[in-house]
C-alpha positions as CSV (number, residue, x, y, z in Angstrom):
1,M,92.8,89.6,148.7
2,A,96.0,88.8,146.8
3,D,99.6,88.9,148.0
4,F,100.7,90.8,144.9
5,I,98.8,93.0,142.5
6,V,100.8,93.4,139.2
7,V,99.7,96.4,137.0
8,G,100.4,95.7,133.4
9,G,100.2,92.5,131.3
10,G,103.2,93.2,129.0
11,I,106.4,91.2,129.2
12,A,107.5,92.9,132.4
13,G,104.3,92.3,134.3
14,A,103.8,88.8,132.9
15,S,107.3,87.6,133.8
16,A,107.2,89.1,137.3
17,A,103.8,87.6,137.9
18,F,105.0,84.2,136.8
19,F,107.8,84.1,139.3
20,L,105.8,85.9,142.1
21,A,103.1,83.2,141.7
22,E,105.6,80.8,143.2
23,R,105.6,82.9,146.4
24,G,102.0,83.9,146.9
25,E,98.7,84.7,145.3
26,V,99.0,87.1,142.3
27,I,96.4,89.2,140.5
28,L,97.7,90.7,137.2
29,I,95.6,93.5,135.8
30,E,95.7,94.8,132.2
31,R,93.9,97.8,130.8
32,E,93.6,96.5,127.3
33,S,91.5,93.5,126.1
34,A,94.7,91.6,125.3
35,C,98.0,91.6,127.3
36,G,101.0,92.9,125.5
37,Y,99.2,95.0,123.0
38,H,101.3,98.2,123.1
39,T,104.9,97.2,123.2
40,T,105.5,93.5,123.7
41,G,103.6,92.6,120.5
42,R,105.6,95.1,118.4
43,S,109.1,93.8,119.1
44,A,111.9,93.1,116.5
45,A,112.2,89.8,118.4
46,L,116.0,89.4,118.4
47,Y,117.9,87.9,121.4
48,T,121.4,89.4,121.5
49,E,124.0,89.6,124.2
50,A,125.7,92.4,122.4
51,Y,123.1,95.1,122.9
52,G,122.5,97.6,125.7
53,N,124.6,98.7,128.7
54,A,126.4,96.4,131.1
55,A,123.3,95.8,133.3
56,I,121.2,95.0,130.2
57,R,123.8,92.6,128.9
58,A,124.1,90.8,132.2
59,L,120.3,90.4,132.4
60,T,120.3,89.1,128.8
61,V,123.0,86.5,129.5
62,A,121.3,85.3,132.6
63,S,118.0,84.9,130.7
64,R,119.5,82.5,128.1
65,P,119.3,79.3,130.1
66,F,115.6,79.8,130.7
67,F,114.9,80.4,127.0
68,E,116.9,77.3,126.1
69,R,115.4,75.1,128.8
70,P,112.0,76.5,129.8
71,P,110.0,74.8,132.5
72,A,107.8,71.9,131.5
73,G,104.6,73.0,129.8
74,F,105.9,76.5,129.2
75,A,105.9,76.1,125.4
76,D,105.5,73.3,123.0
77,H,108.4,74.4,120.6
78,P,111.8,76.1,121.0
79,L,111.7,79.7,122.1
80,L,114.9,80.6,120.3
81,L,115.9,79.9,116.7
82,P,119.3,80.6,115.0
83,R,119.5,84.0,113.3
84,G,122.8,85.7,113.8
85,E,123.5,89.4,114.0
86,M,125.8,91.4,111.7
87,I,126.9,94.9,112.6
88,V,128.0,96.8,109.5
89,A,129.8,100.1,109.2
90,P,130.7,102.4,106.3
91,K,134.3,103.3,105.6
92,G,135.8,105.7,108.2
93,N,133.9,104.3,111.2
94,D,136.8,102.4,112.7
95,R,136.4,103.9,116.2
96,A,132.8,102.9,116.4
97,V,133.6,99.3,115.1
98,E,136.4,98.9,117.7
99,K,134.1,100.0,120.5
100,A,131.3,97.7,119.3
101,L,133.7,94.8,119.1
102,A,135.2,95.4,122.6
103,E,131.8,95.8,124.2
104,G,130.3,92.9,122.3
105,T,132.9,90.3,123.1
106,R,132.6,91.0,126.9
107,F,129.2,89.3,126.9
108,A,129.2,87.6,123.5
109,P,132.6,86.0,123.2
110,M,131.8,84.4,119.8
111,M,131.5,87.9,118.2
112,R,134.2,88.4,115.5
113,E,135.2,90.6,112.6
114,L,134.3,89.4,109.1
115,T,136.0,90.0,105.8
116,A,134.0,91.9,103.2
117,T,133.6,88.6,101.3
118,E,132.2,86.8,104.4
119,A,129.8,89.7,105.1
120,L,128.5,89.6,101.5
121,E,128.1,85.8,101.7
122,L,125.8,86.3,104.7
123,C,123.9,89.1,103.1
124,P,124.5,89.4,99.4
125,A,122.4,92.6,99.2
126,L,125.0,94.7,101.0
127,D,126.6,97.4,98.9
128,R,130.3,96.5,98.5
129,D,131.3,100.1,97.8
130,W,129.5,101.3,101.0
131,L,130.7,98.5,103.3
132,G,133.8,99.3,105.4
133,R,133.9,96.7,108.2
134,A,131.5,94.1,109.6
135,L,131.2,92.2,112.8
136,F,129.2,89.0,113.3
137,N,127.6,87.5,116.4
138,P,126.4,83.9,115.7
139,G,124.8,83.6,119.1
140,S,122.0,86.1,118.4
141,M,118.7,84.3,118.0
142,D,115.2,84.9,116.8
143,M,112.7,84.9,119.8
144,D,109.2,83.6,119.6
145,V,107.7,86.6,121.4
146,H,104.2,85.2,121.3
147,A,105.2,81.9,122.9
148,I,107.4,83.6,125.5
149,H,104.8,86.1,126.6
150,G,102.0,83.5,126.4
151,G,104.1,81.0,128.4
152,F,104.5,83.5,131.3
153,L,100.7,84.2,131.3
154,K,99.8,80.6,131.1
155,G,102.2,79.9,133.9
156,V,100.7,82.6,136.1
157,R,97.3,80.9,135.8
158,A,98.7,77.4,136.3
159,R,100.3,78.6,139.6
160,G,96.9,79.8,140.8
161,G,97.2,83.5,139.7
162,T,94.5,85.5,138.1
163,V,94.8,87.6,134.9
164,L,92.2,90.3,134.4
165,T,92.0,92.2,131.1
166,D,89.9,95.3,130.3
167,A,90.9,96.4,133.8
168,E,92.2,99.9,133.6
169,V,93.4,101.3,136.9
170,L,91.2,104.2,138.0
171,G,92.6,104.8,141.5
172,L,95.0,103.4,144.2
173,E,94.7,103.9,147.9
174,R,96.6,102.4,150.8
175,R,94.8,101.8,154.0
176,A,96.1,99.8,157.0
177,G,98.9,98.3,155.1
178,V,96.8,97.2,152.1
179,W,96.5,98.7,148.7
180,H,93.0,99.0,147.4
181,V,93.1,99.3,143.6
182,R,90.0,100.5,141.8
183,T,89.7,99.2,138.2
184,S,87.2,99.3,135.4
185,A,86.7,95.6,136.0
186,G,86.2,95.9,139.7
187,N,88.3,96.4,142.8
188,V,91.2,94.3,144.0
189,A,93.4,94.5,147.1
190,G,96.8,93.4,148.4
191,P,99.8,94.6,150.4
192,V,102.1,95.0,147.4
193,V,101.5,96.7,144.1
194,V,104.0,95.9,141.3
195,N,103.9,98.8,138.8
196,A,104.7,97.2,135.4
197,A,102.6,99.5,133.4
198,G,105.1,100.1,130.6
199,A,104.9,103.6,129.1
200,W,102.2,104.4,131.7
201,A,104.3,103.5,134.7
202,D,104.8,107.1,135.9
203,V,101.1,107.7,135.4
204,V,100.3,104.8,137.8
205,G,103.0,106.0,140.1
206,R,101.4,109.4,140.5
207,M,98.1,107.7,141.3
208,A,99.8,106.0,144.2
209,G,101.5,109.2,145.3
210,A,105.0,108.0,144.3
211,R,107.6,110.4,143.0
212,P,108.0,109.9,139.2
213,I,111.1,108.1,138.0
214,G,111.3,110.3,134.8
215,L,110.2,107.6,132.4
216,V,110.3,108.7,128.7
217,P,108.4,106.6,126.2
218,K,110.1,106.7,122.8
219,R,108.5,105.7,119.5
220,R,110.2,102.9,117.4
221,T,108.9,102.6,113.8
222,A,109.1,99.5,111.7
223,F,107.8,98.2,108.4
224,T,108.1,95.2,106.1
225,I,108.8,94.9,102.4
226,D,108.9,92.1,99.9
227,P,112.4,91.1,98.8
228,P,113.2,91.1,95.1
229,S,111.8,88.1,93.3
230,G,114.2,85.2,93.4
231,M,116.3,86.6,96.2
232,E,116.6,84.1,99.1
233,T,116.6,86.1,102.3
234,A,115.4,83.6,104.9
235,R,118.9,82.8,106.2
236,W,120.2,86.4,106.4
237,P,121.2,87.6,109.8
238,M,119.8,90.7,111.3
239,V,121.9,93.5,109.9
240,I,122.5,96.6,112.1
241,D,124.3,99.8,111.3
242,V,127.1,100.4,113.8
243,N,125.7,103.8,114.5
244,E,122.2,102.4,115.1
245,T,120.4,104.3,112.4
246,L,119.1,101.3,110.6
247,Y,118.4,97.6,111.0
248,F,116.7,94.9,108.9
249,K,116.1,91.2,109.2
250,P,114.0,88.4,107.6
251,E,110.4,88.3,108.9
252,S,107.9,85.7,107.7
253,G,109.0,85.8,104.0
254,R,109.6,89.5,104.0
255,L,112.2,91.9,105.4
256,L,111.5,93.9,108.5
257,V,113.1,97.4,108.4
258,S,113.5,100.1,111.0
259,P,115.3,103.4,111.3
260,A,116.0,102.5,115.0
261,D,114.2,105.8,115.9
262,E,113.8,106.9,119.5
263,T,111.3,109.8,119.3
264,P,110.1,110.9,122.8
265,M,106.3,111.2,123.2
266,D,103.6,110.8,125.7
267,P,102.3,107.3,126.4
268,C,99.7,106.4,123.8
269,D,98.8,103.9,121.2
270,C,101.4,105.2,118.8
271,Q,101.4,105.0,115.1
272,P,104.2,104.9,112.6
273,D,105.6,108.2,111.3
274,E,105.8,108.5,107.5
275,M,109.1,110.5,107.7
276,D,110.7,107.8,109.7
277,I,109.6,105.2,107.1
278,A,111.1,107.4,104.4
279,L,114.3,107.8,106.3
280,A,114.7,104.0,106.8
281,A,113.9,103.3,103.2
282,A,116.6,105.8,102.1
283,R,119.2,104.4,104.5
284,L,118.4,100.8,103.3
285,E,118.9,101.8,99.7
286,T,122.3,103.4,100.7
287,V,123.5,100.3,102.6
288,T,122.2,97.7,100.1
289,S,121.1,97.1,96.6
290,L,117.5,96.8,97.8
291,R,114.9,99.2,96.6
292,V,111.7,100.0,98.5
293,R,108.9,99.9,96.0
294,R,106.0,99.2,98.4
295,V,105.6,99.0,102.1
296,A,103.7,95.8,102.9
297,H,102.9,96.6,106.6
298,K,103.9,99.3,109.0
299,W,103.6,99.8,112.8
300,A,105.2,101.5,115.8
301,G,105.7,100.7,119.4
302,L,106.9,102.5,122.5
303,R,110.2,101.7,124.2
304,S,110.3,103.4,127.6
305,F,113.6,104.5,129.3
306,V,114.8,106.4,132.4
307,R,117.8,108.6,132.0
308,D,120.5,105.9,132.4
309,K,118.7,103.4,130.2
310,T,118.9,100.8,133.0
311,P,115.7,99.1,134.1
312,V,114.0,100.1,137.4
313,A,113.2,97.4,139.9
314,G,112.6,98.0,143.6
315,F,110.3,99.4,146.2
316,A,109.6,103.1,146.0
317,P,111.5,104.9,148.7
318,D,108.6,107.3,149.4
319,V,105.5,105.0,149.2
320,E,105.2,101.8,151.3
321,G,104.4,98.6,149.4
322,F,104.7,100.2,145.9
323,F,107.2,98.3,143.7
324,W,108.5,99.8,140.5
325,L,109.2,97.5,137.5
326,A,109.7,99.8,134.5
327,G,112.1,101.3,132.0
328,Q,113.0,98.0,130.2
329,G,113.1,99.9,126.9
330,G,113.7,97.7,123.9
331,Y,115.3,95.0,126.0
332,G,112.2,93.7,127.9
333,I,111.7,90.4,126.1
334,M,115.2,89.2,125.9
335,T,115.8,90.1,129.6
336,S,112.4,88.9,130.8
337,P,113.3,85.7,132.6
338,A,116.1,87.4,134.6
339,M,114.1,90.5,135.3
340,G,111.1,88.4,136.4
341,R,113.3,86.6,138.9
342,V,114.9,89.8,140.1
343,A,111.5,91.4,140.6
344,A,110.2,88.4,142.5
345,A,113.3,88.3,144.7
346,L,113.3,92.0,145.6
347,A,109.5,92.2,146.0
348,T,109.7,89.4,148.6
349,G,112.7,90.7,150.5
350,R,115.3,88.2,149.1
351,E,118.7,88.7,147.4
352,I,119.0,88.8,143.7
353,P,120.0,85.3,142.4
354,S,123.7,84.9,142.2
355,D,123.8,84.0,138.5
356,I,122.4,87.4,137.6
357,A,125.3,89.9,137.6
358,V,123.4,93.0,138.7
359,T,122.9,94.6,142.0
360,A,119.8,95.9,143.7
361,S,121.3,99.4,143.9
362,E,121.9,99.5,140.1
363,L,118.1,98.9,139.6
364,A,116.7,100.8,142.6
365,P,114.2,103.6,141.8
366,G,115.9,105.7,144.5
367,R,119.0,106.2,142.3
368,L,116.9,108.4,140.0
369,S,115.9,110.9,142.8
């Protein structure tokens, strides 16, 4: 019998299990044959302190020291690499730019406004006639998602934990203060279940008899294209439209493009939508001189949110020993060290570490009742 059973091997479950393994025996169970298949492995992989609401930004800021100085043996190369992030706006969007600058500098003080010449130097493909204003955050970084996720899983095992794959949850029952979890890979038991099942978190919650938190999975579409021959793109920053209708960034010799869509749907192995790809291509051709001749690769992932877009972390108010860890949306990887520490603290009855500027009440599932 374990002390903690973590349901879900994506970034939320892996990071929580990593820190919980310092406090007791952990069994992490994952329904797929590989952890992180649905969402973690489909990320745009940018660390930015200028994205999300105040709670998200505080969790992101608190995660940076871990990424910059991970524990010994966590990874054999840096987890963050310089990228930079440029927020661009067409003429007439002054109010949106001022809001983005005010919110951004609160947590990313290096963010500043660029001249048009500076913006074009960073990304020469931008359309000068379209461009109104631009902001730049040099502190935004590329994340090695595979190394981060893999480091957490490796650390779980190194700390004596168990990672079970091909272990779909088929039933949960609590008897005499112990959860008995029936899975396709056998049965496990423990006093605390951590529900980190991503888009399926409400499904798992219902199995346990917990009131749903109103989780809404939303599809995010992305694709890659080849840049024009002779155009050097490797040092471009990620470029994001101030209204969040488009972003693009260098990706392994190509350009990753997304319409930043958030289409609600049921939890599933979602696939890219051709209309979203066409919209992103049209927007890219409006903002830049680039032309989309051929899509090299396309995919989609689910980003799951509750109504206030703040993550959920805490024991269910209506079911004993059932801990919610869900709703990390598109911020799960860049907030994972802080969220893992928060989950481990709350699940073991301790205070949230003082360097993480969020409160238990901000994250509590009961707030959504």
